[in-house]
BAKOLBA-131957 format. One record per residue (C-alpha): residue in one letter; x, y, z. Coordinates in steps of 0.05 Angstrom, whole numbers, plus 5000, padded with zeros to 4 digits. Example, Ala and Ser with C-alpha at 12.3 -4.5 7.8 and 13.67 -1.06 7.14 Angstrom:
<recs>
a524649105156/s527349795143/
</recs>
This chain:
<recs>
m691740102464/d688839432442/i695539082449/q696539332520/v689739092541/k690938402512/q697638342547/e694538512614/v689137992604/i694237462585/q698437612646/h692437572691/s690036922661/k696936622670/h696836822743/c690236452751/e692535822714/t695735552776/n689035512811/k684435302755/k684134872693/p687035142628/e682035522587/a682335632512/s683036362492/k676836492450/p673237142436/n667337332479/s660837242443/v656337722479/i651838062428/d652938802417/l646039022395/s648039742387/s653839602341/s654139382269/d660338962282/s660038212287/d659737852353/s666837622351/d669438332339/d668038502412/s673638042436/s678338612450/s673338992491/s670538412530/s676237912536/d678438242601/d672137962632/d674437252617/g680737342657/l676537562717/l673136892728/g673136642798/i677336052820/n674535382795/g669335752754/k665636002816/r663336712826/r667737052877/r665137502933/r664938222912/l669638542961/p675738092948/w674338122874/l673938882876/r680438922916/k683838522862/l680938972808/e683339592844/s690439332839/t690239322762/p695039812730/n689840152686/g687140532745/s679840352733/g678940012799/n676740632837/a671440812786/i668840102787/a668640072862/n664840722866/a659840472815/q658839822852/s657740162919/c651740562894/k645140212899/q640740832895/f637440952828/w638341712825/k645741652840/a647341042797/g648541482736/d655041752765/y658741162733/d664141442685/g666740812653/t673840632636/p678741222631/g680841362560/g674041282528/g675040582499/n677040362429/w674240802374/d678340502317/k673140002295/s668540182238/s663439862191/g664739942118/g669240532130/m663840902170/d663740992245/h657640762283/v654541122341/r655540742405/v650840722464/h654440812530/p651740402589/k650241062625/f644641152574/l640840582606/h640540982670/s639241662639/n633841352594/a630441052655/t630141722692/s624041892649/h620241482700/k620541942760/w614741542790/v616740812799/l609640542790/g609740832720/a615040322704/f610439752724/a605140042677/e609839972618/l610839232631/l603339132640/d602239472573/n606838972539/s602838392568/l596138702550/d598538802479/e599638052476/v592137912482/c591837882406/n596937302411/g592936912462/a595137222529/k590237072584/y593837352645/v599837742670/n602837562737/i607038032781/d610337732842/m616337772888/v621237192888/k627737052925/n634737022895/k637536332908/k644636592908/d644237142961/g637037132986/s635437832959/r628638002933/m627038022859/l621038202815/l617637702770/i613237922712/e610537372668/d604937262617/n602636712570/g602637142507/g605736952440/g612837012466/m618937242426/d623136882375/p630637022374/d629937612327/k624337942368/m628337822431/r634038222401/q629238772381/c626438782452/m633438872481/s635139412429/l632940132430/g627540412386/y625139772352/s617539742353/l612339472304/k606539612351/s605440312324/k602739982260/v598139512298/a591239762319/d589139772392/t596239692419/i599140152471/g606640112457/q609540512400/y616540762415/g620440112427/n623340402491/g618640192547/f621939532566/k628739852576/t626340462614/s621740072660/t626339492678/m632339952690/r627940402734/l625939812778/g632639472784/a639739472758/d639138812721/v633938412684/i633937712653/v628537512603/f626136812586/s621536762526/r618536162488/c615236232420/s611235692386/g612835562314/r609436002263/d609436022187/g613035362183/k618335542234/r620335112293/p618835302364/t624335702398/q626235942467/s631136492484/i634736782544/g637337502546/l641037882600/l641038642605/s645538792665/y647439492685/t651739182741/f655538752691/l656839352645/m659139802703/i663739312738/t667139072674/g668039792651/k664339712585/e664040312538/d658440012497/i652139622515/v652938882503/v647538362517/p649237612524/m643837172495/l642336432487/d637536132436/y634635432431/e630635082377/r625934502386/g627533872347/g622833302363/q622333252438/e628933602454/w631334322453/n637634412413/r642534992416/m642135522361/i649535702354/r650136342313/t657836392311/s661735852347/a661335382406/g666435812443/d661936422436/w656136012462/n660035782523/r662236492539/n655036732535/v653136182584/e658736362631/t657037102629/i649636992642/v650936492698/r655936952732/w651637582730/s644737272739/p641236952798/f642336262767/s648135792779/s648335372715/e645435282646/a641034722672/d638435202725/l636835702671/l633035192630/q628835002690/e625335682686/f622135462620/n618734892657/q613835402686/m611535592616/k607135222568/d607935282493/h608936032493/g610036612540/t615037092570/h618337072638/i621937702664/i626137732728/i628638402753/y633838372808/n638738822845/l632739262860/w634139992876/e634640242947/d632840902980/d637241373021/q636240953084/g638740323050/q631840003045/l628739752981/e624840282944/l619239782937/d615639543000/f613538812999/d611938743074/i606139213089/d601138823046/q602438103026/h598138192963/d600838872942/i607239222922/q607739922952/i613040462950/r616340853004/g618041593003/v614342232987/n608841872948/r606541523011/d602141943056/e599641613120/k594042123126/n591341923058/i591741183077/q587441313138/m582541733098/a581941173046/q579040723101/q574141263121/f572141453050/p571940813007/n569341162945/s575541612944/r580241032958/h583541022890/f584841772891/l588141712959/t592241082947/y594141022874/r600641412884/h603840882929/s599840242917/l600839832854/r594339452865/s590340102869/y593840392808/a593239762766/s585739722780/i584540392744/l590240342694/y585740112637/l578840382619/r576839692593/i579739002606/p579338482550/p574437922568/g577837362605/f584337742617/r587037732688/i592138182724/i594937782782/l598938142835/r602537712887/g597537132881/k591137542881/d587237812822/v586938572813/e579738772809/h578539252752/h575239902774/n571740442734/v572041112769/v565041282741/n562240802793/d564841272847/m560841862820/m554042142834/l549942682798/t553742502735/q553342872669/e556142712600/v559243252558/t561743122487/y568043492467/r570043512394/p577043792380/q577644312326/p580143962262/g586544192231/a589944392296/d596644032305/g594743482256/v587843312282/p584243012222/k577343242201/d573842632226/s566942672257/n568542052299/i574242392337/v570742602400/a571742542475/v565742382518/v567142682586/t563442382645/i563542882702/g560442852771/f561542892845/v565242342881/k560341992928/d564342232988/a563842962966/k558743123020/s564443053070/h567843633033/i574443263024/d579343542973/v578443032918/q578243272846/g581243162778/f580242812711/n582542112693/v584842202621/y585841562580/h589141472513/k587540832474/n584640522537/r591040682578/l590941172637/i595741742622/k593842272673/p590742002737/f586242512772/w589143082732/r587943712772/l586844312726/w582644812765/n586745052824/a581545512854/p582445852921/g578145602978/s573545012969/e571345132897/g572044522853/r572444022909/g569343342898/v568743412822/i571942832784/g571542622711/v573442082662/l574842142588/e578641792533/a582542272488/n585641892431/f587042532392/v592342772441/a599342472435/p602242182500/a609442302522/h614341732515/d613741552589/k606141532583/q605341942646/g603442582610/f601742882542/e605943262492/r604944012499/t600944192437/t595444672418/v590444102420/l592343942492/s591844682512/r584844712484/l582844082519/e585444342585/a581544992577/r575144612560/l575844142620/v576844732667/q570645052638/m566744412647/q568844352720/k567245072735/t560445032703/y558744382738/w561144632806/l557445302803/t550844962785/q551344342830/c555444522891/h549244682933/k546943952927/i552843702969/g552444223024/y556344812998/a553345512997/p549845652931/r554146012881/h551046502833/n551946272762/k556246822734/k554046682663/d546746762679/i548147402717/d552047682659/d546547492610/r541247832653/v540248582638/t540848952704/l539049662724/p544550152711/d547650512769/y548551122725/l545051732753/p546552402718/h548653002757/t542953482771/s541954122809/s540854102884/r533454212876/s532453662827/k536553192870/k532153342928/n525953192887/y529052532863/n530852322933/s523952472960/s520652082905/s525351492908/s524551432982/k517251292973/t517650802915/p523750402896/l526050422824/s523649792790/g524449942716/l529450222668/s531850942665/y532151252597/s534751932577/e533052242511/p539252592483/s539653312462/p545353622422/p551253742468/s555454362468/e560354422411/e566154582456/h565354102515/v561453472533/g560953412608/d557752962660/d551053292647/d550853092574/m544552712558/q544751982536/t540751342540/a544850862584/i543350122583/p548049592610/e552049162561/r555748552584/q563248662583/p568948202603/n568548462674/g561048412675/s559849132698/s560949602639/q555450012606/k554450262536/a551150902516/m545650822465/p542951432427/t535751202420/k530450722445/k530050372378/s535749902394/l531949562450/g527349182403/m523048572416/d528248172455/f529048722506/s521548802518/h520848042523/t526148012578/f522548512620/r515348392603/s513948182675/s516948792707/l515749372660/h509049722673/w508550402641/g504150862682/n504451592697/t511451842693/e515352392724/a519852822682/e525553142717/r529653632680/d534554182695/c534854842660/a541355182643/s542355912646/d539555992575/g533355572591/r535554972550/p532854302578/v538753882599/q536053202622/m529552812622/t529052152659/m523251652655/q522151182712/t516350742735/q512850902800/s507150582837/k503051212834/g503051742781/d505352442797/d504653082761/v510353352721/r514453792766/g519354322745/n523754842773/g520655422737/c521755182666/t516154872623/p517454232584/s518854332510/n514554052454/s520253572433/n520353242501/l512753162502/h513052872433/a518352372455/l514052172514/d508152042468/r512451642421/l514951202478/k507751072499/e505950872428/e511850402422/n510150102489/q503049962466/e505649662402/l510349202441/r504548972484/e500548792423/r506548412395/l507148022460/k499747832457/r500447602386/k506747212404/e503146882463/k497446682417/e502346382367/i506046002422/l499345742450/g497245522380/d503845152370/l503044802437/l495944592419/n498444322353/d504043942388/l499043662438/q494443422382/y500343112346/e502342732408/r495142492418/d494842232347/k501541902356/c499241562420/r492941302385/s497241042328/l501840682377/e495940392414/t493240122348/q499939822331/l500439512400/q493639192393/e495438912324/a502038632351/t498338312409/r493337992362/k498937712319/i502537432380/e496137082402/e495436782332/l502636542333/i501536232401/k495535852375/e499535612314/q505135402360/g500334992401/s497534662339/l504434482314/i506134182382/d500033752380/i501633522309/f508833352329/s506332972390/e501532552348/e507032412298/k511832212353/e506631722381/r505631422312/q513131342304/d513631012372/i508230502353/i511630342287/e518330282322/e515429792372/t512229382316/l518829342278/k522629142341/k517628582352/k518228342281/l525828372285/k525727962349/d521127442317/a525727412256/l531827302300/t528226742337/t526226402272/r533326472246/q536126152308/e531225572302/l533225462230/l540625462249/d539324942302/k535824492252/v541524572202/s546524382255/l542523742270/l542823542197/
</recs>
């Protein structure tokens, strides 16, 4: 297979020799960062590119060049033409490469190495479903360079000098990259940031995913000042999906150029041979927006001693053939077309300025970048198309704010037992909430970086939850590799549940302040002991008596029933029990209690304002054997005599009634004692505060006296220094006069000597 490929290349190059100068056959020196082979080992897989040079070294137009490729006998022309015709990101991954799968005979030390197919660049970039998330990755890299002196990051649109197409420029003045770091940047998975505190990057994958999501090709210029005795360097690297597709590569190769400063000049750093260097230059010039090596080096003139300069070109298009990025609507912004752009939200953003970021961050890079970081390092600037991005904290858009501290449970999914691991949630209504617009969600940050913008968790029907927004920084939750979400863990699930609970509690207690109808606080309702709806079945006569009595005076207390032993064979609806409500999950269940003893002090305290025991009415039914079935106590405004239906009350029921009265009297006495104790505590606290105020007044007077003494001492010192200065001035004047007289005498003596 290798021999056939080489023969085809030789034939093609001979065919071109009639129209161009002879060219030495040297191996291509593009750097295969995914392979363990040397640079020159790639000659068999990349030498076919050298035979495809345009006439006189110029880059040919695509269509004639493609027609010539389609005539090649290996049959790869159709696949290449199909790949070239696709300029839409979500369809660019249909590229299949060269038929046959490439050469798999090469190995390293007898072991095969895993290759990375160029299609992986596209599939890896699909993690960024939202294109503005790709910009965030590049901004993260620049912000991480603050520790190396970065003061700004600039994002702009520039024109391609070759074809006039639009390109993206991202540059910063950070520490830059030396040749080794440049190769790590172009490779997959190399990252030292995970070991550095306060850095956002950690996977070594963000540069590749973000640049390939924005455009098909990227060229990087980076200059690094000398460190640790090393000389300053500057490097150029080209990661081109177009180059890999059209040349039918089966492995990702990256042509790179390195320069080293010697004195006042930049010298080439040739790693293998001069031929490899020249082929790197030819490849970069052919597949980049630049026309020569000198044109490439002019890009470094825009840098100072260090920095990085990234140009992304061949930007992706949408289904209508327009660029996915919109540069025309706002001259100082980069916006996106498509489903993320909602004209209704844009109009609402002008009407509701405090909700502007919620309504526009999905399609506006300027809006998204302004809330991307919770804190911006002092002096650091984000410049977008010539205008600074103004940092914005969503807390400034809130009103009626509250702060809630959430502490994750230690031990769950690796959360360490550290008391400092907390999330302070600031929650409140957006200032436009009185207009009842549907704005809600939490901005969740991780290590200062926004991961979930306006995360909507409570999807309640109707208007519940509207207007409630929050901000928190959750460093204990691991972000996904695209930094647009979190890994699904137990810790995240607990955080979600807690945030929903916070929003519900805040809404139910505060919604009436912004014009919504007051909602009953369900928790308070559940905690309150309500009257049971339970009414035991009685005979028709007793029901009549109950209805007549209840129609006069509403029931305002609790109903109690003293139990009697039920039948051994059957317990029916008429069985006697004491029914008090108990809070259940549905908030309406009741629990039967056998005795009044379980009520205790807390129960009597809850109802001390509504329970007034007066004369009571005992209603009871008699069975056929004369056994009393039910006795119910209830409060009435006026006492009535005990009525019956022909049966007299038993001694046990009268005894129970007396016992209830005694317990009620005892509870009243306890309440009085409790009130006296509380009053005594309040008086003690009041006296303590008075003593404390007197003590503070004494301390204030003492401090005032000391300040007055210090002011007097300061005035005395100023007077002393003034007198001393006047004395020094007099002495200085005297010495100046004496010096002047001495100089005059000296000059007279010199004149006399000259006369002699």
